[in-house]
C-alpha positions as CSV (number, residue, x, y, z in Angstrom):
1,X,4.2,-5.3,18.7
2,X,7.0,-7.8,18.4
3,X,4.6,-10.6,17.8
4,X,2.6,-8.4,15.3
5,X,5.8,-7.8,13.4
6,X,6.3,-11.6,13.3
7,X,2.8,-12.1,12.0
8,X,3.5,-9.6,9.2
9,X,6.8,-11.4,8.4
10,X,5.0,-14.7,8.2
11,X,2.3,-13.2,5.9
12,X,4.9,-11.7,3.6
13,X,6.7,-15.0,3.3
14,X,3.5,-16.8,2.6
15,X,2.6,-14.3,-0.2
16,X,6.1,-14.6,-1.8
17,X,6.5,-12.5,-4.9
18,X,2.8,-11.3,-4.7
19,X,3.3,-9.5,-1.3
20,X,4.0,-6.1,-2.7
21,X,1.1,-6.0,-5.2
22,X,-1.5,-7.5,-2.9
23,X,-0.8,-7.4,0.9
24,X,-1.3,-4.5,3.3
25,X,-0.7,-4.8,7.0
26,X,-1.7,-2.6,9.9
27,X,0.2,-3.6,13.1
28,X,-1.3,-2.4,16.4
29,X,-0.8,-3.6,20.0
30,X,-2.7,-6.9,20.4
31,X,-4.0,-6.9,16.8
32,X,-2.7,-7.1,13.2
33,X,-5.1,-6.4,10.3
34,X,-4.0,-8.0,7.0
35,X,-5.8,-6.9,3.9
36,X,-5.5,-8.5,0.5
37,X,-6.5,-6.8,-2.7
38,X,-4.8,-6.5,-6.1
39,X,-3.4,-2.9,-6.1
40,X,-3.2,-3.0,-9.9
41,X,-6.8,-3.9,-10.4
42,X,-8.3,-2.3,-7.2
43,X,-10.3,-5.5,-6.6
44,X,-10.1,-8.8,-4.8
45,X,-8.9,-11.5,-7.3
46,X,-8.4,-15.2,-7.3
47,X,-4.8,-14.6,-6.4
48,X,-5.9,-12.8,-3.3
49,X,-8.1,-15.7,-2.2
50,X,-5.2,-18.1,-2.7
51,X,-2.9,-15.8,-0.7
52,X,-5.5,-15.6,2.1
53,X,-5.4,-19.4,2.4
54,X,-1.6,-19.4,2.4
55,X,-1.4,-16.8,5.1
56,X,-4.0,-18.5,7.3
57,X,-2.1,-21.8,7.0
58,X,1.2,-20.2,7.8
59,X,-0.2,-18.4,10.9
60,X,-2.0,-21.5,12.1
61,X,1.2,-23.4,11.8
62,X,2.9,-20.8,13.9
63,X,0.2,-21.3,16.6
64,X,-1.6,-18.0,15.9
65,X,-5.3,-17.4,15.6
66,X,-6.9,-15.7,12.6
67,X,-10.4,-14.3,12.0
68,X,-12.3,-11.1,11.3
69,X,-13.1,-10.4,15.0
70,X,-10.8,-12.5,17.2
71,X,-10.9,-10.1,20.2
72,X,-14.0,-10.5,22.2
73,X,-13.7,-7.0,23.6
74,X,-13.6,-5.4,20.1
75,X,-16.4,-2.9,19.6
76,X,-16.8,-3.9,15.9
77,X,-15.7,-6.4,13.3
78,X,-13.5,-5.4,10.3
79,X,-15.1,-2.5,8.5
80,X,-14.5,-0.2,5.6
81,X,-15.4,3.5,5.6
82,X,-16.2,5.2,2.3
83,X,-17.3,8.8,1.9
84,X,-20.1,9.5,-0.6
85,X,-20.5,13.0,-2.0
86,X,-23.8,13.8,-3.8
87,X,-23.1,16.2,-6.7
88,X,-24.8,17.7,-9.7
89,X,-21.5,18.1,-11.6
90,X,-19.1,15.4,-10.5
91,X,-16.3,16.5,-12.9
92,X,-16.4,20.0,-11.3
93,X,-16.2,18.8,-7.7
94,X,-13.9,15.8,-8.0
95,X,-10.7,17.8,-8.7
96,X,-11.2,19.8,-5.5
97,X,-11.6,16.7,-3.3
98,X,-8.7,15.0,-5.0
99,X,-6.2,17.8,-4.2
100,X,-7.5,18.9,-0.8
101,X,-7.3,15.3,0.5
102,X,-4.1,14.4,-1.4
103,X,-5.8,11.5,-3.0
104,X,-5.4,9.7,-6.4
105,X,-7.7,7.8,-8.7
106,X,-8.1,4.1,-8.2
107,X,-5.9,1.9,-10.3
108,X,-7.3,1.9,-13.8
109,X,-10.1,4.4,-12.9
110,X,-9.0,8.0,-12.9
111,X,-11.8,9.5,-15.0
112,X,-13.7,12.7,-14.2
113,X,-16.4,10.8,-12.2
114,X,-14.4,7.9,-10.7
115,X,-13.7,7.3,-7.0
116,X,-10.7,8.7,-5.2
117,X,-8.4,6.8,-2.8
118,X,-5.7,7.5,-0.3
119,X,-2.4,6.5,-2.0
120,X,-1.2,5.1,1.3
121,X,-4.6,3.3,1.9
122,X,-5.0,4.9,5.4
123,X,-8.0,7.1,4.7
124,X,-11.5,6.2,3.4
125,X,-12.3,6.1,-0.3
126,X,-14.4,8.9,-1.7
127,X,-17.0,8.3,-4.3
128,X,-19.4,10.5,-6.0
129,X,-23.2,9.9,-6.5
130,X,-24.9,11.7,-9.3
131,X,-27.8,13.9,-8.3
132,X,-30.5,14.8,-10.8
133,X,-31.5,18.0,-9.0
134,X,-30.3,20.1,-6.1
135,X,-31.5,19.1,-2.6
136,X,-31.0,22.2,-0.5
137,X,-33.2,20.7,2.3
138,X,-30.6,18.0,3.1
139,X,-27.5,18.4,5.2
140,X,-24.4,19.3,3.3
141,X,-21.3,17.3,4.1
142,X,-18.4,18.8,6.2
143,X,-15.0,17.3,6.8
144,X,-12.2,18.3,9.1
145,X,-8.9,17.4,7.5
146,X,-5.9,17.7,9.7
147,X,-2.6,18.0,7.9
148,X,1.0,18.8,8.8
149,X,1.3,22.6,9.3
150,X,3.9,22.9,6.5
151,X,1.5,21.2,4.1
152,X,-1.7,23.1,4.9
153,X,-1.2,26.2,2.8
154,X,-0.2,24.1,-0.2
155,X,-3.4,22.1,0.2
156,X,-5.5,25.2,0.5
157,X,-3.9,26.8,-2.6
158,X,-4.3,23.6,-4.6
159,X,-8.0,23.3,-3.6
160,X,-8.7,26.8,-4.7
161,X,-6.9,26.2,-8.0
162,X,-9.1,23.1,-8.5
163,X,-12.3,25.2,-8.3
164,X,-12.8,25.5,-4.6
165,X,-13.7,28.7,-2.7
166,X,-12.2,30.1,0.5
167,X,-15.1,30.7,2.9
168,X,-12.9,31.8,5.8
169,X,-9.3,32.0,6.8
170,X,-10.1,34.0,10.0
171,X,-8.7,31.2,12.3
172,X,-5.7,30.2,10.1
173,X,-3.4,28.5,10.7
174,X,-5.6,26.6,13.0
175,X,-8.1,26.1,10.1
176,X,-9.2,27.4,6.8
177,X,-12.8,26.8,5.7
178,X,-13.1,25.8,2.0
179,X,-16.0,24.7,-0.2
180,X,-16.1,22.8,-3.4
181,X,-18.0,24.4,-6.4
182,X,-21.4,23.1,-5.0
183,X,-20.8,24.4,-1.5
184,X,-19.7,21.1,0.3
185,X,-17.3,22.2,3.0
186,X,-14.0,21.1,4.4
187,X,-11.8,22.6,7.1
188,X,-8.1,22.2,6.5
189,X,-6.7,22.2,10.0
190,X,-3.3,22.1,11.7
191,X,-2.0,22.1,15.2
192,X,-0.8,25.7,14.9
193,X,-2.8,28.6,16.3
194,X,-4.8,26.6,18.8
195,X,-5.3,27.5,22.4
196,X,-4.1,24.8,24.8
């Protein structure tokens, strides 16, 4: 972790004044993941490419190795997970997913059909795919969303106010089962009320 913190310090120094608006770092034992993207534009820009070169040079000068999959025992290379929700009426289902996940619109794109992102960039982005007709034969999506116990009821109430339906609170506070206006389900879960 100490070396990982040093890596992040080197990266921030290499980015200079652009660090806050472009660089994100995830420090783990034996691995640091650095991500560059313009937070203002929600896209990779020429500035980000330049910063990547600067960071690589600074880390190489410090005797460190860079790459997308440096560890040979890693089960996968760098990846990004996005959640896609098929919907007939995207403006009707989007507010539900926005509040139940605590997400926001992407920079410059917070319209009624635009994707949603975690404001702390820890969770996957959610985007909506327009359906032209209902497909009841396909699996519906289901998420389990674990939140702090003192946040759960607020999330449930906000989701209901945004057009969601309460399907079950029988196991609350362990979990509430909610659905968006088209029946896609999410369980808002906490550590409370669970058997050990």
